[in-house]
C-alpha positions in Angstrom: -22.4 -22.1 20.3 -21.1 -19.4 18.1 -22.5 -19.2 14.6 -22.0 -16.2 12.4 -23.3 -15.9 8.8 -23.8 -13.1 6.3 -26.7 -13.1 3.8 -28.8 -10.8 1.7 -32.5 -10.9 2.6 -34.8 -11.2 -0.3 -38.5 -10.3 -0.7 -39.2 -14.0 -0.7 -37.4 -14.5 2.6 -39.5 -11.9 4.3 -42.8 -13.1 2.8 -42.0 -16.7 3.8 -41.1 -15.5 7.3 -44.5 -13.8 7.6 -46.3 -16.9 6.5 -44.3 -19.1 8.9 -44.8 -16.7 11.8 -48.6 -16.4 11.2 -49.0 -20.0 9.9 -52.4 -20.5 11.7 -53.8 -17.3 10.3 -52.8 -18.1 6.8 -54.1 -21.7 7.1 -57.4 -20.3 8.4 -57.6 -17.8 5.5 -57.0 -20.5 3.0 -59.4 -23.0 4.5 -62.1 -20.4 5.1 -61.8 -18.9 1.6 -61.9 -22.3 0.0 -65.0 -23.4 2.0 -66.9 -20.2 1.2 -66.0 -20.5 -2.5 -67.1 -24.1 -2.5 -70.3 -23.4 -0.6 -71.1 -20.5 -2.9 -70.5 -22.5 -6.0 -72.6 -25.5 -4.8 -75.6 -23.2 -3.8 -75.3 -21.4 -7.1 -75.3 -24.6 -9.1 -78.2 -26.0 -7.2 -80.1 -22.8 -7.8 -79.2 -22.8 -11.5 -80.4 -26.4 -11.8 -83.7 -25.5 -10.1 -84.2 -22.7 -12.6 -83.5 -19.7 -10.4 -80.4 -17.9 -9.3 -80.3 -16.1 -5.9 -78.1 -13.2 -5.0 -76.7 -14.5 -1.7 -74.4 -17.2 -3.1 -72.4 -14.4 -4.7 -71.8 -13.0 -1.3 -70.2 -16.4 -0.3 -68.1 -16.2 -3.5 -67.0 -12.7 -2.9 -66.0 -13.3 0.7 -64.2 -16.5 -0.2 -62.3 -14.8 -3.0 -61.4 -11.9 -0.6 -60.0 -14.3 2.0 -57.9 -16.1 -0.6 -56.8 -12.8 -2.0 -55.8 -11.6 1.4 -53.9 -14.8 1.9 -51.8 -14.1 -1.2 -51.5 -10.3 -0.7 -50.5 -9.9 2.9 -47.1 -11.6 2.8 -46.2 -9.6 -0.3 -47.3 -6.4 1.3 -45.2 -7.2 4.4 -42.2 -7.8 2.2 -42.7 -4.5 0.4 -43.0 -2.7 3.7 -39.6 -4.1 4.7 -38.1 -3.1 1.3 -35.3 -1.3 3.2 -33.9 -4.7 4.1 -33.6 -6.0 0.5 -30.2 -5.9 -1.0 -28.2 -5.0 2.1 -25.9 -7.6 3.7 -27.3 -8.8 7.0 -24.9 -10.4 9.5 -26.5 -12.8 11.9 -24.6 -14.1 14.9 -25.9 -16.6 17.4 -24.1 -17.3 20.6 -24.9 -19.1 23.9 -26.0 -15.7 25.3 -27.5 -13.6 22.5 -28.9 -13.2 19.1 -27.0 -10.5 17.2 -27.7 -8.9 13.9 -26.5 -6.0 11.8 -28.1 -4.8 8.6 -26.8 -1.5 7.2 -26.5 0.9 10.1 -29.0 -1.0 12.3 -27.6 -3.3 14.9 -29.3 -5.4 17.5 -28.1 -7.6 20.3 -30.8 -9.5 22.1 -30.4 -12.0 25.0 -32.2 -15.3 24.5 -34.3 -14.6 27.6 -35.9 -11.7 25.9 -37.7 -14.0 23.5 -41.1 -15.4 24.5 -40.9 -18.3 22.0 -38.2 -19.8 19.8 -39.1 -22.3 17.2 -38.5 -23.7 13.7 -41.5 -23.4 11.4 -41.3 -24.5 7.8 -37.9 -23.2 6.5 -37.6 -20.4 9.1 -36.3 -19.9 12.6 -38.9 -17.8 14.5 -37.6 -15.8 17.5 -40.8 -14.4 18.9 -41.0 -11.4 21.3 -44.8 -11.4 21.6 -47.7 -12.5 19.4 -47.3 -9.6 17.1 -43.5 -9.3 16.8 -40.7 -11.7 15.8 -37.5 -12.0 14.1 -37.5 -14.5 11.2 -34.3 -16.0 9.9 -34.4 -18.4 7.0 -32.8 -21.9 7.4 -31.2 -21.5 4.0 -28.5 -19.2 5.4 -27.1 -21.9 7.7 -25.5 -25.2 6.8 -27.3 -28.4 7.7 -24.8 -28.8 10.6 -25.5 -25.2 11.8 -29.3 -25.7 11.7 -28.9 -28.9 13.7 -26.7 -27.1 16.2 -29.2 -24.3 16.6 -32.1 -26.8 17.1 -30.0 -28.7 19.7 -29.1 -25.5 21.5 -32.7 -24.5 21.8 -33.8 -28.0 22.9 -30.9 -28.4 25.4 -31.9 -25.2 27.1 -35.6 -25.8 27.0 -36.0 -22.8 24.7 -37.6 -24.6 21.7 -41.3 -24.3 21.9 -43.5 -25.1 18.9 
């Protein structure tokens, strides 16, 4: 395999990559926030129908809203923190031996054995070093044939782990 592409990372690419990498966390924030909001609203409505309104349902509503707000804010914040990547051409090269990238003056060449987990999530290739660090590359920069070749390469070598 030898695939080389150039693309310009966008804020959306980075935000989508963060969501794909931390998919479980973001699903948990969404579900937990929705459940807390629903529970707060139900208890508040029951209290209002009974003629009294308690304070504690508002705590559910506040925590639920905070969880949903965090779910929306965190990917955007990650994209802003990586603003240095926006607008510069990024060259990504995948070979049988290494992942190679260059963006501006920063260059990296990483053997596939360095990655703990390699997977495709949503519209992103996730090349994970550890649970806190990964390289996210959007599928959109590759052709359909190239994406199929990458997936086949990872499966063939037993590197694809979901």
